[in-house]
C-alpha positions in Angstrom: 29.8 1.0 81.4 29.4 4.2 83.4 30.3 7.8 83.4 29.7 10.9 85.6 26.5 12.6 84.5 27.8 16.1 84.9 31.1 15.5 83.0 29.7 14.6 79.6 26.7 15.7 77.6 25.4 12.2 77.0 22.5 11.5 79.4 18.9 10.3 79.4 18.1 12.1 76.2 21.0 10.4 74.4 21.1 7.2 72.4 23.9 4.5 72.4 25.1 1.5 70.5 27.4 -0.8 72.5 29.2 -3.8 70.9 31.3 -6.4 72.6 33.0 -8.5 70.0 30.3 -9.3 67.4 27.4 -8.8 69.9 25.7 -5.4 69.9 22.8 -3.6 71.5 21.4 -0.1 71.6 19.1 2.1 73.6 18.9 5.1 75.9 21.4 5.5 78.8 20.1 5.1 82.3 20.6 7.7 84.9 21.5 6.2 88.3 22.2 9.0 90.9 25.1 10.9 89.5 26.1 8.1 87.1 25.0 7.3 83.6 25.0 3.7 82.6 24.8 1.6 79.4 25.0 -2.2 79.4 24.9 -5.2 77.2 23.8 -8.7 78.3 26.0 -11.3 76.7 24.8 -14.9 76.0 25.8 -17.7 78.3 28.0 -19.2 75.6 30.1 -16.0 75.1 33.7 -17.1 75.4 35.9 -14.3 74.1 38.6 -13.5 76.6 39.8 -10.2 75.1 37.0 -8.7 73.0 37.0 -5.3 71.5 34.3 -3.1 73.0 32.9 -0.2 71.0 30.6 2.6 72.1 28.8 5.1 70.0 26.9 7.9 71.8 24.7 10.6 70.3 23.6 13.4 72.6 20.6 15.7 72.6 22.5 18.9 73.5 24.2 19.6 70.2 27.0 17.3 71.3 29.3 15.7 68.8 28.8 12.0 68.3 31.2 10.0 70.4 32.7 6.8 68.9 35.3 5.0 71.0 36.6 1.5 71.3 39.0 -0.5 73.4 40.0 -4.2 74.0 39.2 -5.4 77.5 40.0 -8.5 79.5 36.9 -10.6 80.5 37.0 -12.1 84.0 35.3 -15.1 85.5 33.2 -14.6 88.7 31.6 -17.4 90.7 28.6 -16.7 93.0 27.4 -19.8 94.7 26.7 -22.4 92.0 26.6 -19.8 89.2 29.5 -18.6 87.1 29.6 -15.5 85.0 32.1 -13.7 82.7 32.2 -10.0 83.0 34.1 -6.9 82.1 33.6 -3.2 82.9 34.6 0.1 81.4 34.0 3.7 82.4 34.0 6.7 80.1 36.3 9.5 81.4 35.6 13.2 81.3 37.9 13.5 78.3 35.8 10.8 76.4 38.2 8.0 76.7 37.3 4.4 77.6 39.1 3.1 80.7 38.9 -0.5 81.9 37.6 -1.0 85.5 39.5 -3.8 87.2 37.5 -4.2 90.4 33.9 -4.2 89.4 
């Protein structure tokens, strides 16, 4: 999941909790150029096709806590002999989760 660093107050000094279905992880967002990124590695046996994804962000600059969720469609991707299931979201400037179809 990504968002533009200058559009929202949640950056490197923030913390996040990201859940996909029942799987959750937390940490500090990564700054990559002008994008901020959070991610969650799912186990190989993860088989939900339309999981709910929830994101909670706490920012360092007196920002209100953000708590958003959305159901996404997981897609299969084959690379050589490997297969992976993936999904991607972006956080918009108005703090809404938007599914990314071509990631």
